[in-house]
C-alpha positions in Angstrom: -5.4 -14.8 56.4 -7.3 -18.2 56.6 -6.3 -21.2 54.6 -9.4 -20.9 52.5 -8.7 -17.3 51.7 -5.1 -18.2 50.8 -6.2 -21.0 48.5 -8.6 -18.8 46.6 -5.9 -16.1 46.1 -3.3 -18.7 45.0 -5.8 -20.7 43.0 -4.8 -21.9 39.5 -6.3 -20.9 36.3 -8.8 -23.5 35.1 -9.3 -24.4 31.5 -12.5 -26.2 30.6 -12.0 -28.4 27.6 -8.9 -30.5 26.6 -9.1 -30.0 22.9 -6.3 -28.2 21.0 -7.6 -24.7 22.0 -7.7 -25.7 25.7 -4.3 -27.5 25.4 -2.8 -24.4 23.9 -4.3 -22.2 26.6 -2.9 -24.4 29.4 0.5 -24.6 27.9 0.7 -20.9 27.3 -0.4 -20.2 30.9 2.3 -22.5 32.1 4.7 -20.6 29.8 3.8 -17.5 31.8 4.5 -19.4 35.1 0.8 -20.0 36.0 -0.5 -23.2 37.6 -3.3 -24.6 35.5 -5.9 -27.3 35.8 -7.6 -28.6 32.6 -11.1 -30.1 33.1 -12.8 -32.3 30.5 -16.0 -34.2 30.8 -14.8 -37.1 28.6 -13.2 -40.0 30.4 -10.1 -39.9 28.2 -8.8 -38.6 24.9 -10.9 -39.9 21.9 -8.6 -40.0 18.9 -11.3 -40.4 16.3 -11.1 -38.8 12.9 -8.8 -36.2 11.5 -11.2 -33.2 12.2 -9.5 -29.8 11.8 -6.5 -30.4 9.5 -5.1 -27.1 8.0 -2.7 -25.3 10.4 -1.7 -21.8 9.3 1.9 -20.7 9.6 1.2 -18.2 12.4 -0.5 -20.9 14.5 2.6 -23.1 14.0 4.6 -20.1 15.2 2.5 -19.9 18.4 2.9 -23.6 19.0 6.7 -23.3 18.5 6.7 -21.4 21.8 5.6 -24.6 23.4 8.9 -26.5 23.5 9.1 -26.6 19.7 5.7 -28.1 19.1 5.2 -26.0 16.0 8.4 -27.5 14.4 7.4 -31.0 15.2 3.9 -30.6 13.7 5.5 -29.0 10.6 7.9 -31.9 10.2 5.2 -34.5 10.6 2.6 -32.7 8.6 2.2 -32.2 4.8 3.2 -28.8 3.5 1.3 -27.1 0.6 1.5 -23.6 -0.8 -0.9 -23.6 -3.7 -4.6 -23.4 -4.0 -6.4 -24.2 -7.3 -10.0 -23.4 -8.1 -12.0 -25.0 -11.0 -15.4 -24.5 -12.6 -16.4 -27.8 -14.2 -13.4 -28.8 -16.3 -11.9 -25.3 -16.4 -9.2 -24.0 -14.0 -10.2 -20.5 -13.1 -7.2 -19.4 -11.0 -4.4 -20.6 -8.8 -3.3 -18.8 -5.6 0.3 -19.1 -4.5 1.0 -18.4 -0.9 4.1 -16.3 -0.5 7.0 -16.5 1.9 6.6 -13.8 4.6 10.0 -14.5 6.2 8.6 -17.1 8.6 10.5 -20.4 9.2 7.1 -22.1 8.7 5.3 -22.8 5.4 2.0 -21.1 4.7 0.0 -24.2 5.6 0.6 -27.6 7.1 -2.0 -30.3 6.9 -2.1 -32.8 9.8 -4.9 -34.4 11.6 -6.2 -32.8 14.7 -5.8 -36.1 16.5 -2.0 -36.0 15.9 -1.9 -32.3 16.9 -3.6 -33.2 20.2 -1.0 -36.0 20.8 1.9 -33.6 20.2 0.4 -31.1 22.6 -0.4 -33.8 25.2 3.3 -34.7 25.2 4.2 -31.1 26.1 1.5 -31.0 28.8 2.8 -34.2 30.4 6.3 -32.6 30.7 4.9 -29.4 32.3 4.6 -29.6 36.1 2.4 -26.6 36.2 -0.4 -28.3 34.3 -2.8 -31.0 35.7 -5.3 -32.6 33.3 -8.4 -34.0 35.0 -10.6 -36.2 32.8 -14.1 -37.2 33.7 -14.9 -33.8 35.2 -18.2 -32.4 33.9 -18.7 -28.8 35.1 -22.3 -28.5 36.3 -22.2 -25.1 37.9 -19.9 -22.1 37.9 -20.1 -19.5 40.7 -18.2 -16.3 40.4 -16.9 -14.4 43.5 -15.1 -11.2 43.7 -11.6 -12.8 43.8 -12.2 -16.3 42.4 -14.5 -18.8 40.7 -16.0 -22.0 42.1 -16.6 -24.8 39.6 -18.8 -27.6 40.7 -17.9 -30.8 38.9 -19.6 -34.2 38.5 -17.2 -37.1 38.5 -17.4 -40.9 38.6 -16.5 -40.7 42.3 -19.0 -38.0 43.2 -19.1 -34.2 43.1 -16.0 -32.1 43.6 -15.4 -28.3 43.8 -12.5 -26.6 42.1 -11.4 -23.1 42.8 -10.0 -20.9 40.0 -8.5 -17.5 39.8 -9.8 -17.3 36.2 -11.5 -19.7 33.9 -10.8 -20.1 30.1 -13.8 -21.9 28.6 -12.7 -23.9 25.6 -15.5 -26.3 25.6 -16.0 -26.6 21.8 -19.0 -26.3 19.6 -21.4 -27.8 22.2 -20.9 -25.1 24.8 -24.6 -24.0 24.9 -25.0 -25.0 28.6 -22.1 -22.9 29.7 -23.1 -19.9 27.5 -26.7 -20.1 28.8 -25.4 -20.2 32.4 -23.3 -17.1 31.8 -26.1 -15.3 29.9 -24.2 -15.1 26.7 -26.0 -14.9 23.4 -24.9 -16.9 20.4 -26.5 -15.4 17.4 -26.1 -16.4 13.8 -27.4 -19.0 11.4 -27.1 -22.7 10.4 -26.9 -23.7 6.8 -29.3 -26.3 5.5 -27.1 -28.2 3.1 -25.0 -31.0 4.5 -21.3 -31.7 3.8 -19.8 -35.2 3.5 -16.1 -35.7 4.5 -14.2 -38.8 3.5 -10.5 -39.1 4.4 -9.1 -41.7 2.0 -5.7 -43.2 1.6 -4.6 -43.5 -2.0 -1.7 -42.9 -4.4 -2.7 -39.8 -6.4 0.4 -38.4 -8.3 0.4 -34.7 -8.7 -2.2 -34.0 -6.0 0.3 -34.2 -3.0 1.0 -30.5 -2.5 -2.1 -28.5 -3.4 -5.6 -27.7 -2.3 -8.2 -28.2 -5.1 -11.7 -26.7 -5.1 -14.3 -27.6 -7.7 -17.4 -25.7 -8.5 -20.1 -27.8 -10.2 -17.9 -30.7 -11.3 -19.7 -33.4 -13.4 -19.3 -35.8 -10.5 -21.2 -33.5 -8.1 -23.4 -31.3 -10.4 -24.7 -28.1 -8.9 -22.6 -28.4 -5.8 -18.9 -28.2 -4.7 -16.0 -30.5 -3.9 -12.9 -29.6 -1.9 -9.8 -31.8 -1.8 -7.0 -31.4 0.7 -3.7 -33.5 0.8 -2.7 -34.9 4.1 0.3 -37.0 5.4 0.7 -40.7 4.6 -0.9 -40.4 1.1 -4.2 -39.4 2.7 -6.6 -37.0 1.0 -9.7 -35.3 2.5 -12.5 -35.1 0.0 -15.4 -32.8 1.1 -18.6 -32.9 -0.9 -21.6 -30.6 -0.6 -24.6 -32.9 -0.4 -28.4 -32.4 -0.2 -30.2 -32.0 3.1 -31.7 -35.5 2.8 -28.3 -37.2 2.2 -28.2 -40.7 3.8 -24.7 -42.0 4.6 -25.9 -45.6 5.4 -27.9 -45.8 2.2 -25.0 -44.6 0.1 -22.7 -47.2 1.7 -25.0 -50.0 1.3 -25.9 -49.6 -2.4 -22.4 -48.6 -3.6 -23.0 -44.9 -4.3 -20.3 -43.8 -1.8 -17.7 -45.9 -3.7 -18.9 -44.5 -7.0 -18.8 -41.0 -5.6 -15.2 -41.5 -4.5 -14.2 -43.1 -7.8 -15.7 -40.2 -9.8 -13.0 -38.1 -8.1 -9.9 -40.4 -8.0 -10.6 -42.8 -10.9 -9.5 -46.4 -10.7 -6.8 -45.9 -8.0 -7.0 -48.2 -5.1 -8.1 -46.5 -1.9 -9.1 -47.1 1.7 -11.5 -44.9 3.7 -9.8 -43.8 6.9 -12.6 -41.7 8.3 -15.9 -40.2 7.2 -18.5 -37.8 8.6 -21.5 -35.7 7.7 -22.1 -32.3 9.2 -23.7 -28.9 8.7 -22.1 -25.5 8.8 -22.8 -22.8 11.4 -22.0 -19.1 11.4 -22.4 -17.9 15.0 -20.6 -15.6 17.5 -21.0 -15.0 21.2 -22.1 -11.5 22.1 -19.6 -11.5 25.0 -16.2 -13.2 25.2 -15.6 -12.1 28.8 -18.1 -12.6 31.7 -16.4 -11.5 34.9 -13.5 -14.0 35.5 -14.6 -16.3 32.6 -13.2 -15.9 29.1 -14.7 -17.8 26.2 -12.4 -19.1 23.5 -12.5 -21.3 20.3 -15.7 -22.8 19.1 -17.4 -21.9 22.5 -17.1 -18.3 21.3 -17.5 -18.6 17.5 -18.5 -21.1 14.9 -17.6 -20.5 11.2 -17.7 -22.7 8.1 -14.5 -24.6 7.5 -13.9 -23.3 4.0 -10.8 -21.3 4.9 -9.6 -23.3 7.9 -10.5 -20.4 10.3 -12.0 -22.4 13.2 -9.1 -24.1 15.0 -6.6 -21.5 13.8 -8.7 -18.6 15.2 -9.2 -20.6 18.5 -5.5 -20.9 19.0 -5.2 -17.1 18.6 -7.9 -16.7 21.2 -5.9 -18.9 23.6 -2.7 -16.9 23.1 -4.5 -13.6 23.5 -6.2 -14.7 26.7 -3.2 -16.4 28.3 -0.8 -13.4 28.2 -3.4 -11.1 29.5 -4.5 -13.3 32.4 -0.8 -13.7 33.2 -0.3 -10.0 33.2 -3.2 -9.5 35.7 -2.2 -12.3 38.0 1.5 -11.2 38.1 0.4 -7.7 39.0 1.5 -6.0 35.8 -2.0 -4.9 34.7 -5.4 -4.2 36.1 -8.6 -6.0 35.3 -9.3 -3.6 32.5 -6.7 -5.4 30.4 -9.1 -8.4 30.2 -11.8 -6.3 28.6 -9.5 -5.9 25.6 -9.7 -9.7 25.2 -13.3 -9.3 24.2 -12.6 -6.2 22.0 -9.8 -7.9 20.1 -11.0 -11.5 19.7 -14.7 -10.5 19.2 -13.6 -8.3 16.3 -11.5 -11.2 15.0 -14.5 -13.5 15.1 -16.7 -10.9 13.3 -14.0 -10.6 10.6 -14.0 -14.4 10.2 -17.7 -14.5 10.2 -17.9 -11.9 7.4 -15.3 -13.7 5.3 -16.7 -17.2 5.7 -20.3 -15.9 5.4 -19.5 -14.3 2.1 -18.0 -17.6 1.0 -21.0 -19.6 2.0 -23.4 -17.3 0.3 -21.4 -17.9 -2.9 -21.1 -21.7 -2.3 -24.7 -22.2 -1.1 -26.9 -19.5 -2.7 -30.3 -19.5 -1.0 -32.5 -17.7 -3.6 -33.0 -17.9 -7.3 -31.4 -14.5 -7.7 -28.3 -15.6 -5.8 -28.1 -18.8 -7.8 -28.4 -16.9 -11.1 -25.7 -14.5 -10.0 -23.3 -17.3 -9.1 -23.8 -19.1 -12.4 -23.3 -15.9 -14.3 -20.0 -15.2 -12.4 -18.7 -18.7 -12.9 -19.6 -18.7 -16.6 -17.9 -15.3 -17.2 -14.8 -16.3 -15.2 -13.9 -19.1 -17.6 -12.8 -16.5 -20.2 -12.8 -13.2 -18.4 -9.9 -12.7 -15.8 -11.7 -9.7 -14.3 -14.7 -11.9 -13.4 -12.5 -14.3 -11.5 -12.1 -11.8 -8.6 -15.8 -12.3 -8.0 -15.4 -16.1 -7.5 -15.3 -17.0 -3.8 -13.9 -20.4 -3.0 -12.7 -19.4 0.5 -10.1 -17.0 1.9 -7.7 -19.2 3.9 -6.9 -18.5 7.5 -4.7 -15.5 8.5 -4.0 -13.7 11.7 -6.2 -10.9 12.8 -4.7 -7.4 12.9 -5.4 -5.4 16.0 -5.4 -2.0 14.3 -8.5 -0.7 16.1 -7.6 -2.2 19.5 -7.6 0.1 22.6 -4.1 -1.4 23.3 -2.7 -0.2 20.0 -1.0 3.2 19.5 -1.8 4.4 16.0 0.9 5.8 13.7 0.0 8.1 10.8 3.3 7.2 9.1 2.2 3.5 9.0 -1.6 3.5 8.3 -3.3 0.1 7.9 -4.1 -0.3 4.2 -6.9 -2.8 4.8 -7.2 -6.5 4.2 -4.3 -7.5 1.8 -4.8 -9.7 -1.3 -5.2 -13.5 -0.7 -2.0 -15.1 0.3 -0.3 -11.8 1.3 0.5 -10.2 4.6 0.1 -6.5 5.5 3.0 -4.2 5.8 4.4 -3.7 9.3 2.4 -1.3 11.4 0.5 -1.0 14.7 -1.6 -4.0 15.4 0.1 -6.2 12.8 2.3 -9.3 13.6 5.9 -8.2 13.7 7.9 -9.7 10.7 9.9 -12.7 11.8 13.7 -12.9 11.3 16.4 -15.1 12.7 18.2 -13.3 15.5 20.8 -13.9 18.2 19.4 -14.0 21.7 21.1 -11.1 23.4 21.2 -13.0 26.7 22.8 -16.2 25.4 24.0 -15.3 21.9 22.2 -18.5 20.7 20.2 -18.4 17.5 16.5 -17.8 17.9 13.7 -15.9 16.1 12.4 -12.4 16.8 8.9 -13.7 17.5 10.2 -16.3 20.0 12.2 -13.5 21.7 9.1 -11.2 21.8 6.9 -13.9 23.2 8.8 -13.7 26.5 7.6 -10.3 27.5 6.9 -6.8 26.1 9.9 -6.0 23.9 11.2 -2.8 22.3 13.2 -2.8 19.1 14.9 0.3 17.7 16.1 1.4 14.3 19.9 1.7 13.9 19.8 5.5 14.4 18.3 5.2 17.9 20.5 5.0 21.0 19.0 1.8 22.4 21.1 1.7 25.5 20.1 5.3 26.5 16.4 4.5 25.8 16.7 1.5 28.0 18.2 3.5 30.9 15.5 6.2 30.5 12.7 3.6 30.6 14.2 2.1 33.7 14.1 5.5 35.3 10.4 5.5 34.5 9.9 2.1 36.1 9.9 0.1 32.8 12.2 -2.9 32.9 11.6 -4.0 29.3 14.4 -5.2 27.0 15.4 -2.7 24.3 17.2 -4.2 21.3 18.9 -2.3 18.5 17.9 -4.1 15.2 21.5 -4.2 14.0 22.5 -6.0 17.2 19.9 -8.6 16.8 20.9 -9.7 13.3 23.0 -8.6 10.4 20.9 -6.4 8.2 18.1 -6.7 10.7 16.7 -3.2 10.1 16.3 -3.8 6.3 14.8 -7.3 6.9 12.3 -6.0 9.3 11.5 -2.8 7.5 12.2 -0.6 10.6 13.4 2.9 9.8 16.6 4.3 11.4 14.7 6.7 13.7 11.8 4.3 14.6 11.1 2.5 17.9 8.8 -0.6 17.8 6.9 -1.8 20.8 6.0 -5.5 20.5 3.4 -7.3 22.6 3.9 -10.7 24.2 1.8 -12.2 21.3 4.3 -10.7 18.8 1.9 -8.1 17.5 3.1 -4.5 17.2 1.6 -2.3 19.9 3.3 0.8 18.5 5.6 2.0 15.7 7.0 5.4 16.9 9.2 7.8 15.0 11.9 9.6 17.0 10.1 9.1 20.3 11.1 10.1 23.8 11.2 7.6 26.5 8.0 9.1 27.9 6.3 8.4 24.5 7.6 4.8 24.5 6.4 4.4 28.1 2.9 5.7 27.1 2.7 3.0 24.3 3.7 0.4 26.9 1.1 1.7 29.3 -1.6 1.6 26.6 -0.4 -1.9 25.5 -1.0 -3.2 29.0 -4.3 -1.4 29.6 -3.1 0.9 32.4 -0.2 -1.3 33.4 1.7 -1.0 36.7 5.0 -2.4 35.5 6.4 -4.6 32.8 6.7 -8.4 32.5 9.4 -9.8 34.7 12.5 -11.5 33.3 11.1 -14.8 34.4 7.4 -15.1 35.4 7.2 -16.5 38.9 5.9 -20.0 39.0 3.1 -21.1 41.4 2.2 -24.6 42.2 -1.0 -24.5 44.3 -3.9 -26.7 43.3 -7.6 -26.4 44.1 
């Protein structure tokens, strides 16, 4: 074997884009023992503006895998659990976000800038990750066993070899998509939206999201207000297509606009921006050895906070699957499930946010008349309030139709749950999280953290877990098998697992299967399906590699 051949086989995974989705991807790949290079065309981090602020509890849960980053972000961020919706001066309804057993609150607001700093700290402490700034990818050549990336730098052109590429290049990924032949269909909304992050003391506003339809201080349009840390509030106005920021600043209209919302309170503008919304999705999330993630793969309106949150879920889905292939536990076919699962998630987000935007920004006189009718009726008629769409906030996607999921007639998926709720446990759904004792160390941990180490099997209290473990070993499956009662006191009841059930949990904490009274052969079949024709299970400790391109 030549040196060149060896370098290609041992090549790292390359992540293009050093934003929060790319950072998460790199850290999770390192979590699975894979050497990773992160390329970004910018010369350095540009900590400008708060950008994406609302981090959903299951995203914090993923970040907690990364040396407790989720807990740090939660501690530094601002927690809120209530969303209020108004029409003019009338409050139509209030959504309370329930406790699902997670250690994390439903939502934490914190600037994307600070989130990136927290993730940068983890990357700096991870020897398997190398960040290269000032590397603009100009060409990408796929070979049978590796990818060549041609990069333009200040010191000239360089070539980087990659085993696989995760493209997390953000919203401006058209050059890469065009190069890969990936379509990006959808639409762009005409109305503009103005964001101002202001620092002010606004008693009573600190812990809730407020959404206003047609307030007197923005007639015919909407205003969204989010609380953030350090007495900062994000105010988001829908404004006309011809909105002129410079003109509003110069003649005092911007100040009057802000004061119409907050009154005579003193304030300071921290950041401001004007933008348009897009609803677009790539027609392919996988092209050979390249996987698209985050805004490079899908763009949705921010009413619901589904952009960054969904991108982090892309990163987790891609990372464990690339790791399974490179560690020899699965074949290439597993990577096809990345497109199947995350494309379906993007379409779900597109449908939800698209319906919201049609209600927020009606395009025809008929749509405008319908919205006005709904809002007017909703003031006095509780039944009409169900038709008011001020945004369904981010939630994880449920892989109930995935080729990796083993269906269970005893636990059918009941469909999208009400706002603020989570579905009952079942195939494709995130496993409920409970505090458990790590069987290897007896230290306190959480079930989802335990599951995110490898494929994991949990049994009801009526199943002989030790015997099942031995039988799976005989079948070549070295997966941990835990009896729920041994993980935590009252674990079965807290999880909702029945005495004769066996749950198979994926490395992203989703349930691959919920089996009733299964044989080891049936559990093995669910594991095989969960890994897409897997060869063996995740090792106890993924082997690290340290080669660089």
